[in-house]
C-alpha positions as CSV (number, residue, x, y, z in Angstrom):
1,M,95.1,100.9,101.1
2,K,91.6,100.9,102.7
3,I,90.8,98.0,104.2
4,R,87.2,96.6,105.4
5,I,86.4,94.5,108.5
6,K,83.5,92.7,108.4
7,G,82.9,88.9,110.1
8,N,85.4,86.7,109.3
9,S,86.5,88.6,106.0
10,I,89.1,91.3,105.0
11,R,88.8,93.8,102.5
12,F,91.9,95.2,100.9
13,R,91.6,97.7,98.8
14,V,95.5,99.8,96.8
15,T,96.0,102.3,94.3
16,Q,98.0,102.1,91.3
17,T,101.0,102.9,92.9
18,E,100.6,99.8,95.8
19,V,99.1,97.6,93.0
20,A,103.0,98.0,91.6
21,Q,104.8,98.1,94.5
22,L,103.2,94.8,95.0
23,A,104.2,93.3,91.9
24,A,108.1,94.8,92.5
25,G,108.2,92.5,96.0
26,A,107.8,95.5,98.4
27,A,105.2,94.9,101.3
28,L,102.6,97.4,102.4
29,R,102.0,98.6,106.0
30,D,100.2,100.9,107.4
31,T,99.5,101.3,111.5
32,T,96.1,102.7,113.3
33,E,97.1,104.2,116.4
34,F,94.1,103.1,118.9
35,A,95.9,105.1,122.0
36,P,99.8,105.8,123.0
37,G,101.3,102.8,122.8
38,R,98.8,101.5,121.9
39,Q,98.2,100.4,117.5
40,L,97.8,97.7,115.3
41,T,99.4,97.2,111.8
42,W,98.6,96.1,108.7
43,V,100.7,93.9,106.2
44,L,99.6,93.2,102.9
45,E,103.0,91.4,100.5
46,S,103.8,89.0,97.7
47,S,105.3,85.3,99.0
48,A,106.1,81.9,96.9
49,C,103.0,81.1,98.8
50,V,101.5,79.0,97.0
51,E,97.5,80.2,97.9
52,M,96.4,83.2,100.0
53,E,97.9,83.5,104.0
54,S,97.4,85.4,106.7
55,S,98.4,85.6,110.1
56,L,98.2,87.6,113.5
57,D,101.2,87.9,115.7
58,G,100.3,90.2,118.4
59,A,98.9,93.5,117.1
60,T,99.9,92.8,112.8
61,V,97.5,91.3,110.6
62,S,99.4,90.1,107.7
63,V,98.4,88.7,104.4
64,R,100.8,86.9,101.7
65,L,99.4,87.0,98.1
66,P,101.0,84.3,95.8
67,A,103.0,86.8,93.7
68,S,102.6,84.8,90.8
69,A,99.4,85.8,91.0
70,V,99.9,89.8,92.0
71,G,102.4,89.7,89.0
72,D,99.1,88.5,86.8
73,W,96.6,90.7,87.6
74,A,98.9,94.1,88.7
75,R,99.7,93.5,84.5
76,T,95.8,92.9,83.5
77,D,93.0,94.5,84.1
78,S,91.3,92.2,86.6
79,E,89.6,94.0,89.7
80,G,90.7,91.7,92.1
81,L,92.7,88.7,94.0
82,Y,89.9,86.4,96.1
83,G,90.6,83.4,98.7
84,R,90.7,82.3,102.1
85,S,93.4,81.9,104.6
86,G,91.3,79.4,107.5
87,A,87.8,80.7,108.4
88,L,89.2,84.5,107.2
89,D,87.9,85.3,103.3
90,I,90.7,88.0,102.1
91,S,89.6,90.3,98.6
92,V,92.1,92.3,97.4
93,E,90.8,95.1,95.4
94,K,92.3,97.4,93.3
95,D,90.9,101.0,94.0
96,F,89.2,102.8,91.6
97,R,88.2,105.9,91.5
98,C,84.8,106.8,93.2
99,L,81.6,107.8,91.1
100,H,79.9,110.1,93.7
101,R,82.8,112.0,94.9
102,A,84.0,113.4,91.7
103,G,87.8,114.8,92.4
104,S,87.7,113.5,96.2
105,P,91.4,113.5,97.4
106,D,90.6,110.0,97.5
107,D,91.1,109.8,94.1
108,V,94.2,110.9,92.9
109,D,95.9,107.4,92.6
110,A,93.2,105.2,92.4
111,F,92.3,103.3,89.3
112,P,90.7,105.2,86.3
113,R,86.6,102.8,86.6
114,P,86.1,100.0,84.1
115,N,83.3,100.8,81.6
């Protein structure tokens, strides 16, 4: 899972395996350690929510996606899921293979580029 934050927007890029995990109901979780004992955790999960939801609890950022939308997205060529939670714009996109760095280790589980 790759994460980009800019202003009031957050974008997640997820691999084929991660999309399959979300569609199966598993949560994706990653942690960035800034210093010993000082970390920030990211959680991306599908849930029974109707619209995207986000929360910040201590040092954990959570984004919940409607399970029905995740299932449809996982089965199609659709690039991403987009929504808002309060003032936060949320994008969750399939991670496509790089155009300029063919063979990059990041490309191992990336989606083939659409035509």
